[in-house]
Rosetta silent file (secondary structure, phi, psi, omega in degrees, C-alpha in Angstrom):
SEQUENCE: MKKILYLHGFSSAGSTGTAVALRNYLFQDYGITVLSPDIPVMPSLAIPFLKDLAANEAPDLIIGTSMGAMYAELLKGFPRICVNPALHMAKLLTFKHLNKNVDFQNKRQDGATSFKVDKQMVAEFKDIEKNLSLKNITPAEKQLVWGVFGKNDPLVNCQDEFIKAYGKDHFRLIEGEHSLTQTMIKKDILPIILQILGL
SCORE:     score description
SCORE:     0.000 S_00000001
   1 L     0.000  129.168  179.645  -37.051   73.302  -20.028 S_00000001
   2 L   -70.964  152.606  179.584  -38.097   75.780  -17.340 S_00000001
   3 E  -138.078  135.619 -179.930  -37.724   74.766  -13.718 S_00000001
   4 E  -116.524  133.048  170.978  -39.516   75.916  -10.474 S_00000001
   5 E  -102.027  118.997  179.031  -38.369   75.257   -6.994 S_00000001
   6 E  -104.035  131.925 -178.489  -41.341   75.116   -4.543 S_00000001
   7 E  -118.198  118.201 -178.440  -40.667   75.528   -0.816 S_00000001
   8 L   -73.339  168.000  178.667  -43.424   74.297    1.482 S_00000001
   9 L   -86.704 -176.974 -174.387  -44.631   75.658    4.796 S_00000001
  10 L   -63.141  131.942  174.920  -44.088   74.731    8.331 S_00000001
  11 L    71.852   15.654  179.197  -44.970   71.056    9.291 S_00000001
  12 L  -108.409 -157.887 -178.438  -45.554   70.217    5.663 S_00000001
  13 L  -159.148  170.443  176.853  -43.450   68.286    2.984 S_00000001
  14 L   -60.929  -15.903  178.707  -42.616   68.271   -0.712 S_00000001
  15 L   -85.909    4.910 -175.596  -45.635   66.141   -1.297 S_00000001
  16 L   -58.310  152.927 -176.772  -48.103   68.931   -0.383 S_00000001
  17 H   -62.969  -23.055  177.167  -51.021   69.438   -2.570 S_00000001
  18 H   -62.585  -48.206  178.296  -49.820   72.866   -3.600 S_00000001
  19 H   -64.765  -41.237  178.713  -46.755   71.343   -5.242 S_00000001
  20 H   -60.072  -46.228 -178.725  -48.801   68.598   -6.863 S_00000001
  21 H   -60.684  -50.324 -178.922  -51.287   71.218   -8.255 S_00000001
  22 H   -51.544  -45.894 -178.800  -48.439   73.385   -9.563 S_00000001
  23 H   -62.015  -45.747 -177.633  -46.820   70.373  -11.223 S_00000001
  24 H   -68.709  -33.326  179.532  -50.093   69.271  -12.799 S_00000001
  25 H   -73.177  -39.320 -172.464  -50.946   72.726  -14.117 S_00000001
  26 H   -91.909  -28.128 -174.780  -47.504   73.558  -15.448 S_00000001
  27 H   -79.091  -41.092  178.018  -45.914   70.486  -16.784 S_00000001
  28 H   -63.192  -47.613 -173.227  -48.545   69.318  -19.297 S_00000001
  29 H   -84.296  -31.521 -171.782  -49.323   72.711  -20.799 S_00000001
  30 H  -122.552   -7.378 -176.040  -45.850   74.396  -20.482 S_00000001
  31 L    64.533   25.494 -179.340  -43.371   71.585  -19.898 S_00000001
  32 L   -84.346  131.888  178.343  -42.288   73.231  -16.657 S_00000001
  33 E   -91.014  137.941  176.333  -40.664   70.987  -13.993 S_00000001
  34 E  -122.396  113.534  171.123  -41.546   71.643  -10.381 S_00000001
  35 E   -87.853  135.180  175.726  -39.166   70.508   -7.677 S_00000001
  36 L  -139.143   86.378  179.330  -40.529   70.268   -4.190 S_00000001
  37 L   -75.413  160.987  169.479  -38.104   68.940   -1.604 S_00000001
  38 L   -77.936  123.087 -177.863  -38.798   68.121    2.000 S_00000001
  39 L   -87.717  134.972  177.925  -37.194   71.037    3.866 S_00000001
  40 L   -58.534  143.195 -173.935  -35.277   70.058    7.077 S_00000001
  41 L   -71.379  -33.671 -179.675  -37.281   71.108   10.221 S_00000001
  42 L   -82.936  126.013 -178.126  -34.215   72.813   11.835 S_00000001
  43 H   -58.844  -35.152 -179.433  -33.381   76.145   10.265 S_00000001
  44 H   -67.189  -21.450  171.640  -29.620   75.599   10.721 S_00000001
  45 H   -97.251  -26.579 -178.074  -29.940   72.604    8.367 S_00000001
  46 H   -67.580  -42.580 -176.011  -32.677   74.092    6.111 S_00000001
  47 H   -65.034  -49.392  175.135  -30.731   77.153    4.954 S_00000001
  48 H   -59.317  -40.969 -179.146  -27.582   75.412    3.707 S_00000001
  49 H   -60.693  -44.594 -179.940  -29.707   72.733    2.176 S_00000001
  50 H   -68.612  -41.674  177.719  -31.763   75.224    0.292 S_00000001
  51 H   -65.873  -34.126  175.985  -28.923   77.362   -0.792 S_00000001
  52 H   -70.855  -40.233 -175.225  -26.994   74.349   -2.143 S_00000001
  53 H   -65.349  -50.879 -179.796  -30.186   73.043   -3.856 S_00000001
  54 H   -57.035  -42.662  178.488  -30.830   76.459   -5.525 S_00000001
  55 H   -66.856  -39.384 -176.305  -27.204   76.733   -6.611 S_00000001
  56 H   -79.847  -35.875 -177.592  -27.063   73.211   -8.102 S_00000001
  57 H   -86.799  -23.341 -178.191  -30.530   73.228   -9.692 S_00000001
  58 L    42.378   62.031  179.719  -30.485   76.902  -10.829 S_00000001
  59 L   -61.983  154.673  175.120  -34.344   77.216  -10.922 S_00000001
  60 L   -82.313  -18.543 -175.935  -35.926   79.838  -13.181 S_00000001
  61 E  -157.874  140.946  172.029  -38.277   80.647  -10.348 S_00000001
  62 E  -117.564  136.912  174.571  -38.619   79.889   -6.605 S_00000001
  63 E  -126.550  133.847 -175.785  -42.037   79.908   -5.037 S_00000001
  64 E  -135.046  143.961  171.787  -42.457   79.635   -1.193 S_00000001
  65 E  -124.533  142.665  179.665  -45.543   79.676    0.932 S_00000001
  66 L    53.034 -118.880  174.140  -45.558   80.665    4.586 S_00000001
  67 H   -53.465  -39.383  179.417  -42.240   79.415    6.177 S_00000001
  68 H   -64.964  -30.795  179.513  -41.141   78.483    2.697 S_00000001
  69 H   -72.085  -35.930  173.760  -41.713   82.051    1.546 S_00000001
  70 H   -58.670  -40.106  177.229  -39.544   83.260    4.395 S_00000001
  71 H   -72.706  -36.436  179.569  -36.793   80.962    3.219 S_00000001
  72 H   -62.849  -33.267  178.602  -37.370   81.957   -0.396 S_00000001
  73 H   -62.758  -28.047  177.186  -36.789   85.561    0.508 S_00000001
  74 H   -78.830  -12.245  178.859  -33.278   84.669    1.624 S_00000001
  75 L   -88.956   76.837 -174.077  -32.376   83.166   -1.692 S_00000001
  76 L   -62.872  153.428  179.405  -31.144   86.264   -3.353 S_00000001
  77 L    87.518   -9.796  175.644  -30.628   86.493   -7.103 S_00000001
  78 L  -111.455  146.736  168.939  -33.466   84.322   -8.203 S_00000001
  79 L   -60.582  132.200 -169.560  -36.968   85.343   -9.192 S_00000001
  80 E  -137.297  144.356  168.494  -39.187   84.542   -6.228 S_00000001
  81 E  -118.308  118.595 -179.531  -42.876   84.557   -5.385 S_00000001
  82 E  -109.713  116.995 -174.907  -43.414   84.694   -1.614 S_00000001
  83 E  -101.589  121.463  177.116  -46.984   83.686   -0.725 S_00000001
  84 L    42.706   61.904 -178.198  -48.118   84.836    2.849 S_00000001
  85 L   -60.413  130.426  175.135  -44.452   84.860    4.077 S_00000001
  86 L   -93.397   92.119 -169.422  -44.071   83.995    7.798 S_00000001
  87 L   -93.423    2.506  175.941  -41.413   86.327    8.721 S_00000001
  88 L  -128.173   56.227 -176.825  -41.829   85.819   12.530 S_00000001
  89 H   -63.050  -34.915  178.059  -41.651   82.124   12.975 S_00000001
  90 H   -54.851  -47.407 -177.911  -39.969   82.314   16.421 S_00000001
  91 H   -66.307  -47.339 -173.107  -42.869   84.265   17.866 S_00000001
  92 H   -63.140  -47.192  177.413  -45.444   82.138   16.163 S_00000001
  93 H   -67.019  -35.356  178.454  -43.898   78.840   17.394 S_00000001
  94 H   -63.055  -37.601 -177.704  -43.425   80.087   20.898 S_00000001
  95 H   -87.004  -20.003 -177.384  -47.044   80.957   21.321 S_00000001
  96 H  -110.459  -34.706 -165.712  -48.531   78.002   19.419 S_00000001
  97 L  -133.614   -0.476 -173.254  -46.206   75.073   19.517 S_00000001
  98 L   -60.735  132.786 -177.907  -43.274   75.352   21.917 S_00000001
  99 L    66.713   26.120  178.057  -42.491   72.001   23.706 S_00000001
 100 E  -123.683  151.436  175.612  -45.136   70.245   21.650 S_00000001
 101 E   -86.322  140.616 -176.319  -44.998   67.475   19.107 S_00000001
 102 E  -124.835  132.401  175.236  -46.315   68.534   15.706 S_00000001
 103 E   -82.103  136.478  169.581  -47.598   66.104   13.181 S_00000001
 104 L   -64.108  138.847  178.715  -46.441   66.472    9.540 S_00000001
 105 L   -88.328  -11.279  177.125  -49.398   67.292    7.382 S_00000001
 106 L  -133.842  158.472 -178.444  -47.981   65.608    4.302 S_00000001
 107 L   -65.316  128.289  177.163  -45.909   62.427    3.722 S_00000001
 108 L   -98.133  146.255 -171.069  -42.158   62.950    4.119 S_00000001
 109 L   -67.813  -28.525  176.801  -39.728   61.085    2.065 S_00000001
 110 L   -78.056   -5.608  176.943  -37.803   59.924    5.196 S_00000001
 111 L    85.534    1.486  178.491  -40.964   58.536    6.696 S_00000001
 112 L   -62.710  140.586  178.614  -41.006   60.942    9.717 S_00000001
 113 L  -119.258   -7.966  174.779  -44.529   61.633   10.856 S_00000001
 114 E  -164.608  167.047  178.636  -43.815   64.227   13.615 S_00000001
 115 E  -153.647  162.307 -173.716  -41.329   66.405   15.259 S_00000001
 116 E  -105.749  136.047  173.343  -40.892   68.436   18.454 S_00000001
 117 E   -91.492  113.585  178.180  -40.675   72.271   18.529 S_00000001
 118 L  -115.304 -176.269 -177.838  -38.063   72.989   21.235 S_00000001
 119 H   -66.911  -29.802  177.940  -36.197   76.073   22.418 S_00000001
 120 H   -62.244  -46.784  177.920  -33.321   75.293   19.959 S_00000001
 121 H   -59.496  -43.809 -175.630  -35.677   75.527   16.985 S_00000001
 122 H   -65.382  -44.058  178.138  -37.159   78.760   18.229 S_00000001
 123 H   -58.506  -43.964  179.830  -33.627   80.153   18.816 S_00000001
 124 H   -65.465  -41.758  178.456  -32.573   79.265   15.232 S_00000001
 125 H   -66.453  -36.328  174.561  -35.572   80.974   13.781 S_00000001
 126 H   -61.457  -36.476  173.692  -34.815   84.063   15.819 S_00000001
 127 H   -63.030  -46.459  175.835  -31.348   84.105   14.362 S_00000001
 128 H   -57.787  -42.504 -179.087  -32.732   83.975   10.846 S_00000001
 129 H   -63.213  -31.686  177.881  -35.144   86.811   11.597 S_00000001
 130 H   -67.799  -27.849 -179.096  -32.374   88.913   12.724 S_00000001
 131 H   -98.227   -2.455  176.209  -30.663   88.412    9.421 S_00000001
 132 L   -55.729  123.492 -173.631  -33.608   88.795    7.107 S_00000001
 133 L   -85.342   61.217 -176.676  -32.411   91.284    4.611 S_00000001
 134 L   -91.142    9.330  175.889  -35.530   93.433    4.490 S_00000001
 135 L  -118.459  150.936  177.422  -33.466   96.696    4.478 S_00000001
 136 L    56.010   44.069  177.182  -31.564   98.234    1.616 S_00000001
 137 L   -74.137  129.914 -171.368  -33.083   96.017   -1.020 S_00000001
 138 L   -78.834  152.170 -179.683  -31.472   96.977   -4.301 S_00000001
 139 H   -55.358  -34.292 -178.829  -33.746   98.062   -7.206 S_00000001
 140 H   -68.987  -39.722 -178.687  -32.580   94.925   -9.206 S_00000001
 141 H   -71.011  -34.283 -179.577  -33.598   92.667   -6.294 S_00000001
 142 H   -61.897  -28.803 -179.696  -36.923   94.446   -5.947 S_00000001
 143 L   -77.956  -17.187 -177.604  -37.704   93.382   -9.504 S_00000001
 144 L   -87.858  -19.694 -166.853  -37.093   89.710   -8.713 S_00000001
 145 E  -113.944  131.532  171.586  -39.573   89.386   -5.741 S_00000001
 146 E  -117.458  133.725  174.162  -43.303   89.185   -5.745 S_00000001
 147 E  -108.887  123.765  178.356  -45.418   89.171   -2.514 S_00000001
 148 E  -118.715  130.370 -171.345  -48.834   87.530   -2.601 S_00000001
 149 E  -131.720  132.634  173.771  -51.019   87.868    0.441 S_00000001
 150 E   -71.862  134.812  178.535  -54.468   86.396    1.319 S_00000001
 151 L   -60.615  -27.139 -169.324  -56.843   89.073    2.376 S_00000001
 152 L  -117.598   28.117 -178.798  -58.315   86.879    5.185 S_00000001
 153 L   -64.740  111.886 -179.650  -55.088   85.203    6.404 S_00000001
 154 L   -86.071   -3.863 -169.061  -55.757   84.442   10.133 S_00000001
 155 L  -107.728  -44.736  175.720  -52.311   83.160   10.882 S_00000001
 156 L  -137.899  154.946  175.004  -49.666   85.784    9.615 S_00000001
 157 L  -142.301   93.387  179.807  -49.678   89.242    8.322 S_00000001
 158 L  -117.684   31.653  179.195  -46.423   90.767    7.013 S_00000001
 159 H   -56.242  -52.759 -173.966  -47.886   92.918    4.322 S_00000001
 160 H   -65.391  -38.417  177.657  -46.580   96.160    5.674 S_00000001
 161 H   -62.696  -40.678 -176.091  -43.037   94.730    6.140 S_00000001
 162 H   -68.828  -42.267  177.905  -43.018   93.418    2.582 S_00000001
 163 H   -63.456  -42.657  178.658  -44.226   96.749    1.129 S_00000001
 164 H   -61.723  -34.882 -175.372  -41.639   98.687    3.143 S_00000001
 165 H   -83.347  -43.317 -169.200  -38.890   96.442    1.877 S_00000001
 166 H  -114.512   -7.049 -179.795  -39.945   95.731   -1.688 S_00000001
 167 L    80.681 -169.633 -173.971  -42.523   98.379   -2.547 S_00000001
 168 L  -107.176   -1.881 -177.136  -45.904   97.885   -4.163 S_00000001
 169 L   -55.353  -44.895 -178.241  -44.988   97.113   -7.731 S_00000001
 170 L  -108.520   23.169  178.452  -45.021   93.356   -7.051 S_00000001
 171 E   -93.455  131.685  179.521  -47.423   93.311   -4.173 S_00000001
 172 E  -133.533  132.881  174.816  -50.687   91.417   -4.716 S_00000001
 173 E  -108.467  117.341 -174.410  -53.608   91.089   -2.231 S_00000001
 174 E  -119.722  155.202  170.725  -55.834   88.144   -3.185 S_00000001
 175 L   -64.574  127.833 -178.822  -59.030   86.580   -1.979 S_00000001
 176 L   146.483 -178.276 -177.734  -58.250   83.813    0.406 S_00000001
 177 L  -118.425 -143.425 -173.913  -56.718   82.863    3.610 S_00000001
 178 L   -73.695  -47.889 -176.383  -53.209   81.393    4.577 S_00000001
 179 L   -86.414  147.570  179.694  -53.114   78.289    2.557 S_00000001
 180 L   -76.573  141.596  172.349  -53.403   78.241   -1.195 S_00000001
 181 L  -110.564  169.968 -179.561  -56.469   76.520   -2.670 S_00000001
 182 H   -60.135  -33.181  179.278  -56.743   75.204   -6.253 S_00000001
 183 H   -65.695  -45.942 -178.514  -58.743   78.325   -7.135 S_00000001
 184 H   -62.549  -39.799 -173.443  -56.034   80.678   -5.761 S_00000001
 185 H   -68.265  -49.785 -176.732  -53.345   78.794   -7.565 S_00000001
 186 H   -69.138  -45.495 -169.944  -55.102   78.870  -10.978 S_00000001
 187 H   -77.377  -45.832 -171.121  -56.627   82.372  -10.659 S_00000001
 188 H  -106.643  -39.503 -173.576  -53.807   84.304   -8.839 S_00000001
 189 H   -84.210  -49.077 -178.073  -50.518   82.378   -8.850 S_00000001
 190 H   -53.267  -45.198  177.421  -50.337   80.892  -12.361 S_00000001
 191 H   -59.581  -40.743  175.738  -50.610   84.272  -14.137 S_00000001
 192 H   -63.206  -40.111  177.968  -47.688   85.609  -12.124 S_00000001
 193 H   -56.118  -56.335 -169.140  -45.627   82.410  -12.925 S_00000001
 194 H   -63.735  -38.902  172.080  -46.328   82.780  -16.537 S_00000001
 195 H   -58.172  -48.093 -178.874  -45.456   86.485  -16.467 S_00000001
 196 H   -62.278  -41.232 -179.167  -42.200   85.944  -14.748 S_00000001
 197 L   -86.136    3.835  179.261  -41.253   83.156  -17.035 S_00000001
 198 L    59.072   40.152 -179.425  -42.325   85.047  -20.188 S_00000001
 199 L  -108.679    0.000    0.000  -44.829   82.424  -21.232 S_00000001
């Protein structure tokens, strides 16, 4: 049975509608399991958590959206779809959320309903951004990564950085904004998933 690991965006949770939609589309027709964990809010906890999870679960594909796509990019060796990757979280949080409480958009398994964006969180994202391996990507790694970008994304735009690092072979520009809709998932994401998984 094929297995997908889905990584949600900032202030979201594994219960997000995107994960539910992927699960609904893929399990019944293709028997594909979709894992969608709650990602720890602090990067220093999130990265080891995700690396351990990927190593233990050995997914056939990792899909990340926004912040989750930034984390997905770090999980080398796995086929990955990075949807609207937020590669500059520190800057985004500094200007939009610093020293503010942020409500989770979806239900978390631990029952948490909000968290605070503080200087420590921003500093940890800065450290990640310094270590993003967007240089010297090997040809083999380029074949593993797809970048999908909404044409009208008002929140982040890292298209040029993706193309510079990974080239245009697996670059897709689609109709839509930052968050995936049901239409975008069915029309644009599912065909890539099925192609990668050979289905």
